[in-house]
C-alpha positions as CSV (number, residue, x, y, z in Angstrom):
1,M,77.9,91.2,94.3
2,R,75.1,93.8,93.6
3,K,77.4,96.7,93.5
4,L,79.9,94.9,91.4
5,L,77.3,94.2,88.8
6,S,76.2,97.8,88.7
7,F,79.9,98.8,88.4
8,T,80.2,96.5,85.4
9,V,77.3,98.1,83.6
10,L,78.7,101.6,84.3
11,A,82.1,100.5,83.2
12,L,80.8,99.3,79.9
13,S,78.8,102.5,79.4
14,F,81.8,104.7,80.1
15,G,84.1,102.6,77.9
16,M,86.5,100.7,80.0
17,V,89.8,101.2,78.1
18,L,90.5,104.8,77.2
19,S,93.2,106.1,74.9
20,P,95.5,109.0,75.9
21,L,93.6,111.2,73.4
22,S,90.1,110.3,74.8
23,L,91.4,110.8,78.3
24,A,92.6,114.3,77.4
25,Q,89.6,115.2,75.3
26,G,86.7,113.4,76.9
27,F,87.6,114.6,80.4
28,G,89.1,118.0,79.6
29,S,86.1,119.8,81.2
30,R,86.3,117.5,84.3
31,W,90.1,117.3,84.8
32,R,93.0,119.7,85.1
33,T,95.4,116.8,84.8
34,D,98.3,117.0,82.4
35,F,97.8,113.7,80.6
36,S,100.9,114.2,78.5
37,K,102.9,113.2,81.6
38,H,102.6,109.6,82.7
39,S,104.8,106.8,83.9
40,V,102.5,103.9,82.9
41,P,100.6,103.2,79.7
42,L,97.3,105.1,79.9
43,D,95.4,102.2,78.5
44,E,96.2,100.3,81.7
45,I,93.9,102.7,83.6
46,I,90.3,101.6,83.2
47,S,86.9,102.8,84.4
48,G,85.7,101.2,87.6
49,G,82.2,102.6,86.9
50,P,81.7,105.7,89.1
51,P,82.9,109.1,87.8
52,K,85.3,111.4,89.5
53,D,84.4,111.6,93.2
54,G,81.5,109.2,92.5
55,I,82.9,107.4,95.6
56,P,83.2,110.4,97.9
57,S,86.1,110.8,100.2
58,I,85.6,111.9,103.8
59,D,87.3,115.3,104.1
60,N,86.0,116.6,107.4
61,P,86.1,113.4,109.6
62,K,84.4,113.4,113.0
63,F,85.4,111.0,115.8
64,V,83.5,109.5,118.7
65,S,84.2,107.8,121.9
66,F,84.1,104.0,122.5
67,D,80.8,104.4,124.3
68,E,79.2,106.0,121.2
69,A,80.9,103.6,118.7
70,D,79.8,100.6,120.7
71,E,76.2,101.3,119.7
72,W,76.9,100.4,116.1
73,L,80.4,98.8,115.8
74,K,80.8,95.2,116.9
75,D,84.0,94.0,118.7
76,V,84.9,91.6,115.8
77,E,84.6,94.2,113.0
78,P,87.8,95.2,111.2
79,V,89.2,98.7,111.6
80,I,92.2,100.4,110.2
81,I,94.3,101.8,113.0
82,L,96.7,104.7,112.9
83,E,98.8,106.2,115.8
84,N,100.7,109.5,115.6
85,K,102.2,111.5,118.5
86,N,100.1,109.6,121.1
87,V,96.9,110.1,119.2
88,A,95.3,106.8,118.1
89,R,92.3,106.5,115.8
90,A,90.3,103.6,114.3
91,Y,88.7,103.9,110.9
92,P,86.1,101.1,110.5
93,L,86.0,99.3,107.2
94,Q,82.2,99.4,107.4
95,I,82.7,103.1,106.6
96,L,85.8,103.0,104.5
97,T,84.3,100.5,102.1
98,W,81.9,103.2,101.0
99,H,84.3,106.1,100.8
100,E,87.8,104.6,100.2
101,I,89.7,107.7,101.4
102,V,89.7,109.7,104.6
103,N,91.7,113.0,104.6
104,D,92.5,113.6,108.2
105,L,94.7,115.8,110.5
106,M,96.3,113.8,113.3
107,A,98.1,115.9,116.0
108,G,98.7,118.5,113.4
109,D,99.9,116.2,110.7
110,P,98.0,115.7,107.4
111,V,97.3,112.0,106.6
112,A,95.3,110.1,104.1
113,I,93.8,106.7,105.1
114,T,92.8,104.7,102.1
115,F,91.1,101.4,101.4
116,C,90.6,99.6,98.1
117,P,88.0,96.9,98.6
118,L,88.8,95.2,95.4
119,C,92.4,94.5,96.6
120,N,91.7,94.5,100.4
121,S,94.4,97.2,100.5
122,A,94.5,99.4,103.6
123,I,97.3,102.0,103.3
124,A,97.9,105.2,105.2
125,F,100.0,108.0,103.7
126,D,101.6,111.2,105.0
127,G,99.8,114.0,103.1
128,R,103.0,116.1,102.9
129,L,105.4,116.0,100.0
130,D,108.2,118.4,99.1
131,G,106.9,121.1,101.5
132,M,103.3,120.9,100.2
133,V,100.2,119.4,101.7
134,Y,97.9,117.3,99.5
135,D,94.4,115.8,100.0
136,F,92.9,113.2,97.8
137,G,89.8,112.0,96.1
138,T,88.8,109.1,93.9
139,T,89.2,109.2,90.1
140,G,86.7,106.4,89.5
141,R,89.4,104.5,87.8
142,L,91.4,101.4,88.4
143,R,94.8,99.9,87.5
144,N,95.4,96.2,88.2
145,S,92.0,96.4,89.9
146,D,93.5,98.9,92.4
147,L,92.1,102.4,93.3
148,V,93.6,105.3,91.4
149,M,93.4,108.4,93.5
150,Y,94.0,112.1,92.6
151,D,95.3,115.0,94.5
152,R,93.1,118.1,94.6
153,Q,96.0,120.5,94.3
154,T,97.4,119.4,90.9
155,E,94.9,116.7,89.9
156,S,97.7,114.3,89.3
157,W,96.6,110.6,89.5
158,W,98.1,108.3,92.1
159,Q,98.3,104.6,92.4
160,Q,96.9,103.7,95.9
161,F,98.9,100.5,96.1
162,T,102.3,102.1,95.6
163,G,101.6,105.7,96.7
164,E,103.2,106.8,93.4
165,A,101.9,109.5,91.0
166,I,101.4,107.9,87.7
167,V,99.7,110.6,85.6
168,G,100.0,114.4,85.6
169,E,102.3,117.1,86.9
170,L,103.6,115.1,89.9
171,T,104.3,111.9,87.9
172,G,107.1,109.9,89.6
173,K,106.6,111.5,93.0
174,K,105.9,109.1,95.9
175,L,104.1,109.5,99.1
176,K,105.4,108.1,102.4
177,M,103.5,105.1,103.7
178,L,102.7,105.0,107.5
179,P,102.4,101.9,109.7
180,A,98.7,101.1,109.7
181,S,97.0,97.7,110.3
182,I,93.6,96.1,109.9
183,V,92.7,94.7,113.4
184,S,89.5,94.1,115.3
185,Y,87.7,96.9,117.1
186,A,88.2,95.0,120.3
187,D,92.0,94.8,119.7
188,F,92.0,98.6,119.2
189,K,90.1,99.3,122.4
190,R,92.4,97.1,124.5
191,A,95.6,98.6,123.1
192,Y,94.4,102.3,123.0
193,P,92.0,103.0,125.9
194,N,92.1,106.7,125.0
195,G,91.6,106.2,121.3
196,S,88.7,107.4,119.2
197,V,86.7,106.1,116.3
198,L,85.7,107.6,112.9
199,S,82.0,108.6,113.2
200,R,79.2,107.5,110.9
201,D,78.3,111.2,110.7
202,T,80.1,111.6,107.4
203,G,77.6,113.9,105.6
204,F,76.6,111.1,103.4
205,S,73.8,108.5,103.6
206,R,75.2,105.0,103.2
207,P,74.2,101.6,104.6
208,Y,77.2,101.4,106.9
209,G,77.8,98.0,108.3
210,R,76.7,96.3,105.1
211,N,79.1,94.8,102.6
212,P,78.4,95.6,99.0
213,Y,80.9,93.0,97.8
214,V,79.2,89.9,99.2
215,G,81.4,86.8,98.7
216,Y,84.1,88.7,96.9
217,D,87.0,87.4,99.1
218,R,86.2,83.7,98.5
219,I,89.7,82.3,97.9
220,D,88.8,80.8,94.5
221,N,87.0,83.9,93.2
222,T,88.2,85.9,90.2
223,P,89.4,89.5,90.7
224,F,87.0,92.2,89.5
225,L,88.1,94.4,86.5
226,Y,91.5,92.8,86.5
227,T,92.9,92.6,83.0
228,G,96.4,91.3,83.6
229,E,97.8,87.8,83.7
230,L,97.4,86.0,87.0
231,D,100.5,84.8,88.8
232,R,99.7,81.1,89.6
233,R,102.1,80.8,92.6
234,L,99.2,81.7,94.8
235,L,95.4,81.7,94.5
236,P,94.3,85.2,93.4
237,M,92.2,86.0,96.4
238,E,94.4,84.5,99.1
239,R,95.3,87.2,101.6
240,V,99.0,87.8,102.0
241,V,101.0,89.7,104.6
242,A,103.0,91.9,102.3
243,V,106.3,93.5,103.5
244,T,109.0,95.5,101.6
245,V,112.4,96.1,103.1
246,G,114.7,98.1,100.9
247,D,114.3,96.7,97.4
248,V,113.2,93.2,98.6
249,D,109.5,92.3,98.7
250,K,108.1,89.3,100.5
251,A,104.6,87.8,100.8
252,Y,103.4,85.6,103.7
253,P,100.3,83.6,102.7
254,F,97.5,83.7,105.3
255,S,97.1,80.0,104.9
256,V,100.5,79.6,106.5
257,V,100.4,82.6,108.8
258,S,97.1,81.7,110.4
259,E,98.4,78.2,111.2
260,K,101.8,79.2,112.6
261,R,100.6,82.4,114.4
262,V,104.2,83.6,114.8
263,I,107.0,83.8,112.2
264,N,110.5,84.9,113.1
265,D,112.2,85.9,109.8
266,S,114.6,88.3,108.1
267,I,114.3,90.3,104.8
268,N,117.2,91.9,103.1
269,G,119.3,91.5,106.3
270,S,116.7,93.0,108.6
271,E,115.1,90.9,111.3
272,L,111.4,90.9,111.8
273,V,108.6,89.0,113.6
274,L,105.1,88.5,112.2
275,F,102.1,87.9,114.5
276,H,98.7,86.6,113.7
277,S,95.7,86.6,116.0
278,F,92.1,85.4,115.4
279,G,89.1,87.6,116.2
280,T,88.8,89.9,113.2
281,S,86.0,89.4,110.7
282,S,86.4,89.9,106.9
283,A,84.9,93.1,105.5
284,L,84.3,91.3,102.1
285,D,82.5,88.1,103.0
286,R,78.8,88.2,104.1
287,D,76.3,91.1,103.7
288,D,76.6,91.8,107.4
289,I,80.3,92.6,108.1
290,A,79.9,91.8,111.9
291,S,78.7,88.2,111.1
292,S,81.3,87.5,108.4
293,R,84.0,84.8,108.9
294,D,87.0,85.3,111.1
295,V,90.1,85.9,109.0
296,G,92.2,87.3,111.9
297,A,94.6,90.2,112.0
298,T,98.4,90.5,111.6
299,G,101.2,92.7,112.9
300,V,104.9,92.9,111.7
301,F,107.6,94.4,113.9
302,E,111.2,94.8,114.6
303,P,111.9,92.1,117.3
304,Y,113.9,94.4,119.7
305,V,113.1,95.9,123.0
306,D,115.7,98.4,124.5
307,G,118.3,97.0,122.0
308,R,117.7,93.4,123.1
309,K,116.7,90.9,120.4
310,L,113.7,88.7,121.3
311,T,112.5,85.4,119.8
312,F,108.8,84.8,119.7
313,V,106.8,81.6,120.0
314,K,103.2,80.5,120.1
315,D,102.2,79.3,123.5
316,G,98.6,78.0,123.3
317,D,96.5,81.0,122.4
318,L,99.2,83.4,123.4
319,I,102.3,84.9,121.7
320,K,105.3,85.0,124.1
321,D,109.0,85.9,123.9
322,K,111.4,83.1,124.8
323,E,113.7,85.4,126.8
324,T,111.2,86.7,129.4
325,G,108.0,84.8,128.9
326,S,106.1,88.0,128.4
327,A,102.9,87.8,126.4
328,W,102.3,90.1,123.4
329,S,99.3,91.3,121.5
330,V,98.9,91.4,117.7
331,L,99.6,95.1,117.9
332,G,103.1,94.4,119.3
333,K,102.4,95.5,122.9
334,A,103.5,93.4,125.9
335,I,100.4,92.7,127.9
336,S,101.9,90.7,130.7
337,G,105.2,89.6,132.2
338,S,108.3,91.6,133.0
339,L,108.1,93.5,129.7
340,A,104.4,94.6,130.2
341,G,103.9,98.0,128.8
342,K,106.8,97.8,126.3
343,S,106.1,98.0,122.5
344,L,107.8,96.7,119.4
345,K,108.5,99.1,116.6
346,P,106.0,98.4,113.7
347,I,107.1,97.7,110.2
348,V,104.9,98.9,107.4
349,H,102.9,96.0,106.0
350,A,99.5,95.2,104.6
351,N,97.1,92.3,104.1
352,H,96.5,92.5,100.3
353,F,94.9,89.9,98.1
354,A,97.7,87.9,96.4
355,F,96.8,88.8,92.8
356,V,97.4,92.5,93.3
357,W,100.6,92.1,95.3
358,L,102.0,89.7,92.6
359,A,100.9,92.1,89.8
360,F,102.7,95.1,91.3
361,K,105.6,93.0,92.8
362,P,106.2,90.2,90.3
363,D,109.7,89.5,91.8
364,T,108.3,89.0,95.3
365,L,109.6,86.3,97.5
366,I,107.0,84.0,98.9
367,Y,107.5,82.6,102.4
368,K,107.5,78.9,102.8
369,P,108.0,77.2,106.2
């Protein structure tokens, strides 16, 4: 919790709650943001400690092969994975924890990979909007304990959790979320043998591999710099598999998911299947991420192959479909059986802490077996 304590001191010295006037006046020399335009009360946006770009984004990412990454990245470590046009990349949380945003170009498409450690929120966005390309940095501010980003083109402020601009010229605009998951490095290597890994050569000196938020994800912990009321339906720091279909939100608690391993369900009339697999360590447990406890990984998919609906079951340590007996990985790929080589279509989901999902999605449904 060393970094958290230093953030607290900084937050107090900056003045955690800022009025619209102080935002406009006190940061006029630092921001080009139009503070007169906003969709949320400005006093909900508080200082997290660091100033603008105090947590530096990675804007010119480099990537390495598995052979190179194996020297410093352990198989159990969590990575955010993104696939686009047959290009697959892994973004280790041991790096993202220190930078929170990677502005990348995948097969010619601009993307932003983001991670808010205080919410355990890993979300990838399409960097294009209304014919323009945007790249992002950190404001140093939080809302509901979640990262507030800014785009460098208009300096509008964006809520990472929702992908929506909440302050500035682009207020009300929303970025497209892309299917991205937190899985183990080993899972990524098995699924994408031609994939690559974000390099530690970031241009910054950070203790990559160390967790500055030691013990933060203890399930009975209290969220840091969260000023709202807590929804008591779930413990604040329980991880949930969070899914939105249309205008319906649903949360699947990890305490249930990790036991069942497979959940066949429907949301808003759309069928889905949820997988859980052990073997992925937490990025927010011990000082050394590689030796942190195993929280597992999840995947959420449309349960169809070539137009045929499948029903999935747990079979020992494997996940299989009833119809063919093929075995499936947490990344929705058939690894054996008659469907080997087939893939399920991913549904955008994330493994947030419950408190933040419930804060932004107060009407969410909560899955109960």
